[in-house]
C-alpha positions as CSV (number, residue, x, y, z in Angstrom):
1,M,177.7,53.0,25.5
2,N,174.0,52.0,25.6
3,P,171.8,52.5,28.5
4,T,170.9,49.5,30.7
5,L,167.6,47.7,30.0
6,L,165.9,46.8,33.3
7,L,163.3,44.0,32.9
8,I,160.8,43.6,35.7
9,R,158.2,41.1,34.4
10,P,157.9,37.6,36.0
11,A,160.7,35.2,35.4
12,G,160.5,33.6,32.0
13,S,158.6,36.6,30.5
14,N,161.7,38.6,29.7
15,D,163.6,36.3,27.5
16,Q,162.7,37.7,24.1
17,L,163.5,41.3,25.0
18,A,166.6,40.3,26.9
19,G,167.9,38.4,23.9
20,A,167.1,41.0,21.4
21,F,168.8,43.9,23.3
22,T,171.7,41.8,24.4
23,A,172.4,41.1,20.7
24,L,172.3,44.9,20.2
25,G,175.0,45.4,22.8
26,W,172.7,46.7,25.6
27,P,173.5,45.6,29.2
28,V,170.4,43.8,30.5
29,I,169.4,43.3,34.2
30,E,166.4,41.3,35.4
31,R,164.6,42.3,38.6
32,P,161.2,40.5,38.5
33,L,158.7,42.5,40.6
34,T,155.9,40.0,40.2
35,R,155.5,36.3,40.2
36,I,152.8,34.2,38.6
37,T,150.9,31.7,40.8
38,S,148.0,29.5,39.8
39,V,144.6,30.1,41.4
40,D,143.1,27.1,43.0
41,E,140.5,25.4,40.8
42,G,137.0,25.5,42.3
43,V,133.7,23.7,41.5
44,D,132.6,26.6,39.3
45,D,135.9,26.6,37.4
46,R,135.5,22.9,36.6
47,R,131.9,23.5,35.6
48,L,133.1,26.1,33.1
49,A,135.8,23.8,31.7
50,M,133.4,20.9,31.4
51,S,130.9,23.1,29.5
52,L,133.3,24.5,27.0
53,D,131.1,23.2,24.2
54,R,128.3,25.7,25.0
55,F,130.6,28.7,24.3
56,D,131.0,30.3,20.9
57,H,134.3,32.1,21.7
58,V,137.2,31.5,24.1
59,I,139.7,34.3,24.7
60,F,143.1,34.1,26.3
61,V,144.3,37.5,27.6
62,S,147.9,36.6,28.2
63,Q,150.6,34.0,27.8
64,H,150.1,33.0,31.5
65,A,146.4,32.5,30.8
66,V,147.4,29.9,28.2
67,L,149.9,28.1,30.3
68,T,147.7,28.0,33.4
69,G,144.2,27.8,31.7
70,L,144.6,25.5,28.7
71,P,145.5,22.5,30.8
72,R,142.4,22.9,32.8
73,L,140.3,22.9,29.7
74,A,142.2,20.0,28.2
75,A,141.6,17.9,31.3
76,F,138.0,17.5,30.2
77,W,138.4,17.6,26.4
78,S,140.5,15.1,24.5
79,Q,139.1,16.8,21.3
80,W,138.1,20.4,21.2
81,P,134.5,21.3,20.6
82,S,133.7,22.0,16.9
83,G,132.6,25.5,16.0
84,L,134.5,27.1,18.9
85,R,136.5,30.2,17.9
86,W,139.8,30.7,19.7
87,Y,141.4,34.2,20.4
88,A,144.6,35.5,21.8
89,V,145.5,39.0,23.0
90,G,148.5,39.2,20.6
91,E,150.7,37.2,18.3
92,R,153.1,35.8,20.9
93,T,150.1,34.5,23.0
94,A,148.6,33.0,19.8
95,M,151.8,31.2,19.0
96,I,152.0,29.7,22.5
97,L,148.3,28.7,22.3
98,E,148.8,27.0,18.9
99,N,151.9,25.3,20.2
100,E,149.9,23.9,23.1
101,G,147.5,22.3,20.7
102,A,144.7,24.9,20.1
103,P,143.2,25.0,16.6
104,E,143.3,28.2,14.4
105,V,143.7,31.2,16.7
106,L,142.6,34.7,15.9
107,F,144.6,37.7,17.2
108,P,144.7,41.4,16.6
109,A,147.5,43.2,14.7
110,V,148.0,45.4,17.7
111,S,148.0,43.5,21.0
112,G,145.5,44.4,23.7
113,S,141.8,44.6,24.5
114,T,141.1,47.3,21.9
115,G,142.6,45.2,19.2
116,L,140.7,42.1,20.3
117,L,137.4,44.0,20.3
118,S,138.0,45.2,16.8
119,L,138.0,41.6,15.4
120,Q,134.8,41.2,13.5
121,P,133.4,38.1,15.2
122,L,133.7,39.9,18.5
123,V,132.2,43.1,17.0
124,D,129.2,40.9,16.1
125,A,129.2,39.1,19.5
126,A,125.5,39.8,20.3
127,D,123.7,36.7,21.7
128,S,126.9,34.6,21.6
129,A,128.6,33.0,24.6
130,V,132.1,34.1,25.5
131,L,134.6,32.5,27.9
132,I,137.5,34.7,29.0
133,V,140.5,32.9,30.4
134,K,142.4,35.5,32.5
135,G,144.3,36.4,35.7
136,E,142.7,38.1,38.7
137,D,143.6,41.5,37.3
138,G,143.0,40.9,33.6
139,L,141.3,43.2,31.1
140,D,138.0,44.1,32.7
141,D,137.3,46.5,29.8
142,L,137.2,43.5,27.5
143,E,134.3,41.9,29.5
144,N,132.5,45.2,29.9
145,T,132.5,46.0,26.2
146,L,131.4,42.5,25.2
147,L,128.5,42.8,27.7
148,E,127.6,46.1,26.2
149,R,127.5,44.3,22.8
150,Q,124.9,41.9,24.3
151,A,127.2,38.9,24.6
152,R,126.9,36.4,27.4
153,V,130.3,36.5,29.2
154,E,131.9,34.2,31.8
155,N,135.4,34.3,33.2
156,L,137.8,31.5,34.0
157,T,140.4,33.0,36.4
158,T,143.4,30.7,36.5
159,Y,146.3,32.8,37.9
160,R,147.3,35.8,39.9
161,R,150.2,38.2,39.9
162,E,151.9,38.5,43.3
163,L,154.2,41.4,44.0
164,C,157.7,40.6,45.1
165,N,160.7,42.7,46.2
166,G,163.6,43.4,43.9
167,D,167.1,44.5,44.9
168,R,168.2,48.0,44.2
169,V,170.2,48.6,41.1
170,E,173.4,50.7,41.1
171,H,173.5,54.1,39.3
172,Q,174.9,53.7,35.8
173,I,176.2,56.7,33.9
174,N,174.2,55.9,30.8
175,G,170.9,55.3,32.7
176,Y,168.1,52.8,32.7
177,V,165.2,52.1,30.4
178,V,162.4,50.1,32.0
179,P,159.4,48.7,30.1
180,V,156.4,48.5,32.4
181,Y,153.3,46.3,31.7
182,N,151.4,46.6,35.0
183,S,150.9,49.6,37.2
184,S,150.9,47.6,40.4
185,V,154.7,47.3,40.2
186,L,155.4,51.0,40.2
187,P,155.9,51.5,43.9
188,G,158.3,48.5,44.0
189,L,160.1,49.9,40.9
190,K,160.6,53.2,42.8
191,S,162.5,51.3,45.5
192,V,164.6,49.4,42.9
193,L,165.6,52.7,41.3
194,M,166.1,54.5,44.5
195,D,169.9,55.1,43.9
196,V,169.4,56.2,40.3
197,P,168.8,60.0,39.6
198,D,165.4,60.8,38.0
199,H,167.1,62.1,34.8
200,H,168.8,58.7,34.4
201,Q,165.7,56.6,34.2
202,V,163.1,56.3,31.5
203,L,160.0,54.2,31.7
204,V,158.3,52.7,28.7
205,A,154.6,52.2,29.6
206,V,152.5,49.9,27.4
207,S,149.3,52.0,28.0
208,E,148.3,55.5,28.8
209,R,146.8,54.3,32.1
210,I,150.1,52.9,33.3
211,A,151.9,56.1,32.1
212,E,149.5,58.2,34.1
213,A,150.0,56.1,37.2
214,A,153.8,56.4,36.8
215,T,153.7,60.1,36.5
216,A,151.3,60.4,39.5
217,I,153.8,58.7,41.8
218,G,156.8,60.8,40.7
219,F,158.4,59.2,37.6
220,K,159.7,62.1,35.5
221,K,160.3,60.5,32.1
222,V,157.6,58.2,30.8
223,L,157.1,57.1,27.2
224,I,154.1,55.2,25.9
225,S,154.5,52.3,23.6
226,S,152.2,52.0,20.6
227,G,151.2,48.5,21.7
228,L,152.0,45.4,23.8
229,E,153.7,43.4,21.1
230,Q,157.5,43.1,21.3
231,I,158.2,45.2,18.2
232,A,156.2,48.1,19.5
233,V,157.9,48.0,23.0
234,A,161.3,47.5,21.5
235,T,160.9,50.5,19.2
236,C,159.9,52.6,22.1
237,I,162.9,51.4,24.2
238,E,165.2,52.4,21.3
239,S,163.7,55.9,21.3
240,A,164.2,56.2,25.0
241,R,167.9,56.7,24.4
242,R,167.3,60.3,23.3
243,W,165.8,61.0,26.8
244,L,169.0,60.0,28.7
245,P,171.8,62.5,29.3
246,Y,174.8,60.4,28.5
247,D,177.2,63.3,29.2
248,K,176.0,63.8,32.8
249,P,177.2,61.7,35.7
């Protein structure tokens, strides 16, 4: 039998991985440990949205940034400003952005801030104006690097992740594999896995920073995905099978 895939991202964010691994015969359990809530729109936020035409680049750091941020921009723009370059953190976010009506969207081959910052227009961002549409905890390294490159950067914060409790899962003989995209969920994940022996749980972290945080609070088996995109995470999930002792109860 396959291990159980435990998915802990907000409701609606797990569908692709759940479908892919269900088709492969994996049991799948969802225990969302965060929920997405919109941030109230203030005067400064409306000012940024109304002045979209003074920016050279607009970057969406997640799918949630698109779903909560693009409507705020569209409320002031029936037609998007010409000359504005649009960016997404990865392919999936780019697809959602284009489906919501954005023009040609640039995105990196490997999802994440490092990939975004390697795109040539952002390498050459000096003296340009950049708007980053993000959550409260979104990719500070992206802003800092663009500032170091002498870009003028402003942020439109449209959502926050709120932690929520998940019910404990039962011990399964073939263990659990858990992809983790945010270090803030790790204490809650400890509680969810409280009844599962350490050697029957493997975390798949999407960054070294998350992996280090997981190890620091006591997770024993932590793999690091080569990227945020689904194919990278799925490949790492598959490799986690080797870390689980199927012959031990």
